[in-house]
C-alpha positions, 0 to 999 in steps of 0.5 A: 981510217975515220975522219971528220971531214964532212959528206961532200955535199951534192953538185947543186947544179946537178940536184937542180936540174935533176928537180926540173926535170922531174918537175916536168916529167911528173907531169907528162907521166900524167898524160901518158898514163892517161893516153894508155889507160883509154885505151883499155876502157874503151869496151867499157866506155862503148857499153856506158855510152850504148854505142858502137865499139867501133865509133870509140875510135873517135875517143882516141883520134880526136885527142890525137888530132887536137895534138897534131893541130895545136903543137906548131904553136907551143914553141912560140907561145913559150918563147913569147909568154914564158916556158913556165907560164905557157906549161901550167896554162897547159897543165890546167887545160888538160885537167880541166879536159879531164874533169869534163871527161868523167863527166860525159855522158855521152860520145858527143861530149866526151869526144869535145872533152878530148879535144879540150886535153888534147890542147892542153897536151900539145902544149905540155910535151914540146914546152917540158923540153925546151924548159928542160934544154934551156935550164940545163948545163950542155955537160948535163943535158944527157943525164937530164934527158934521162929523167925527163924522157922516163914517163914515156918509158913509166907511162905504158908499163902503168896505164893499162894495169891501172885502167884494168884495176880501176874499172875492177873497182869503180867506175869508168870516170875515174879513169879521167879524175886520177889525173887531178891530184897528179896534176896538181902535184905536177903543177906545184912541182913546176911552180917551186922548182922550175925558174920563171924565165923571160918572156921574149918580146921581140919574138916576130908575129905569130904565122896566123894564117899559116896556122889556120892553114895547116889546121883546116888541111890536117883536120879535113884529112882526119875527120874524112879518114875517120867518118869513111865507111862509117855513115857518120857523115853523108857523101856530100859532107865528106867530099866538101870536108875532103875539098876543104882540106886540100885547098887548105893544104895547096894554099899553105903550100904557096904561103909557106914558100914566101914565110920566113918562118913557116909554122911547118917548114916543108922545106926540110924534106929536102933532106933525105935522112929526113924525109926518109924517117918521115915518110917511112915512120907514117906508114909505121904509125899508119899501121901500128897506130890501130894497135891500141883501139884493135887490141882491147876490143879484141881481148874484151869484146871478142874474147870476153875477157875483164880489163885487168885481164886484158891489161896483164897481157897488154902489159907486155908491150910496154915491157918490151918498149922498156927492154929495147932501149939499152940495146939500141944504140949498140944494134945501131953502131954494129949494123947501121941505120938502113939495116937495122930499120929494114930488119926491125920494120919487117918485124914490127910488120909480122908481130904486128898482124900476129893478134889477129890470130889469137882465140880462145885457145891461145895461151895468155903466155903465147899472147904476152911474149908477142906482144913483148916482141912486138914493142921491142922491135917496134922501139928499134924501130922508132929509135933508129928512124927519130935518130936518123931524122936529124942526120943531116938537119943543120942545127939552126932548123933542128927546132923546126925539123922536130916541130914538123916531125911532131905534127907527122907522126901525130897525124900517121897515129891519127890516120892509123886509128882511122884505118884500123877502125874502117877495116874492122867495120869492112871485116865485121860487115852485117854481123852484130857482134865482134867475134875473134874471126873478124880481127884477122883481117883487120890485123893482117892489114895494118901489117901490111901497111906497116910494111910499106916503109920497108921500100923507103928505108932500103933507099937510103945509103948503107952508110947513111948516119954513120956519124951519129951511130959511130958506125965504121963506114963500109967504104973505108978501105982501112976500115977507120972512121972519117974522124980518125983518117 
């Protein structure tokens, strides 16, 4: 029956939570699109700068390295100066780096600009997560995090075709200039909807020495891996950087033992599930981290495809990643973490190696299908690994565990790009041009490295993480969960 009663208005707290999540997510979308779009543009940049395509891996690793080095400082900065202020500052830094990337006219300038971008990006994602968690009631957190994680799902879908379209109608700098209007809109939304918050002036002192030592150790390791075999640095310089990296790492380990709140808490590795997640994830990222670098070179340089045609095929990976999300929780509940991790890491290793056998005769549908399955397997593997990481970590140490995990992930990806570039350099030999057969060994190699995670996952207990997945423990004779007994 008709009624004169007005329709109920939406809950203001729900609306406010959604607006906050969307505000920070709109800014993060820019970061995810930028990262995936750049991979598509690598062959174009190699031609524009007149450099060996293999050397363009520096454009990827420089950004990832900056993320790894500066991410540990993000949490302390957000607490000390206020999350909104730090987030907006990070966006300004990221946009400045984007503009400078577009203005770059050689590889050295591009790498320097990407490092500036990475410093901004290192502060954006962790601080955005703190904003969402800190401004959302616990009973609405799952929904808020759903909105917050949308850029990670949408970015890989939009980035490659957007880059392919831009490169078809405009010059390569527009890959970076597109960040500017998106970033300005994101900052406007953050200033409009995200509350200011109060800086915590009672925060303890920043672990400056620990930060510097960890930065030296991480940077030195990545620099040595990045320059190995490419004659970018003389042997004595590489040896010196490696010695500096090892020395800084050793000093950090000694200092961390006597520091109450070290910038990277390595003591968390005593938890078996956390250690397995980081170690296994490092092998997986060391393997698949090279794919965004190798695949555009294979499709655009070796097969001679246009960026738009190549992006249409690589879109399959993003679609597979997106579709895997709803299946992950059900699979973990049915089979448990150990089985799921073992199955999907084997599938990931095989499917990561498959593009090495693509030729001009391979149908596009077959390529897209293989990349779709690869995205599906990787997504399931990473969801399982990232979830079980916190199964045994005490609640007060979750933030520290998240920081260490983020740094580990970035280092693994950076080393993966370096490893893939080295394998391609070895496979090419003295041949000037990159032909499809030169990519077989690099893809097989990164697949084999990915497979090294299998023994790590198989050492997990059969019921590891059962409380999280909701799976019935195999050791329970009554087939009941521990909470039901």
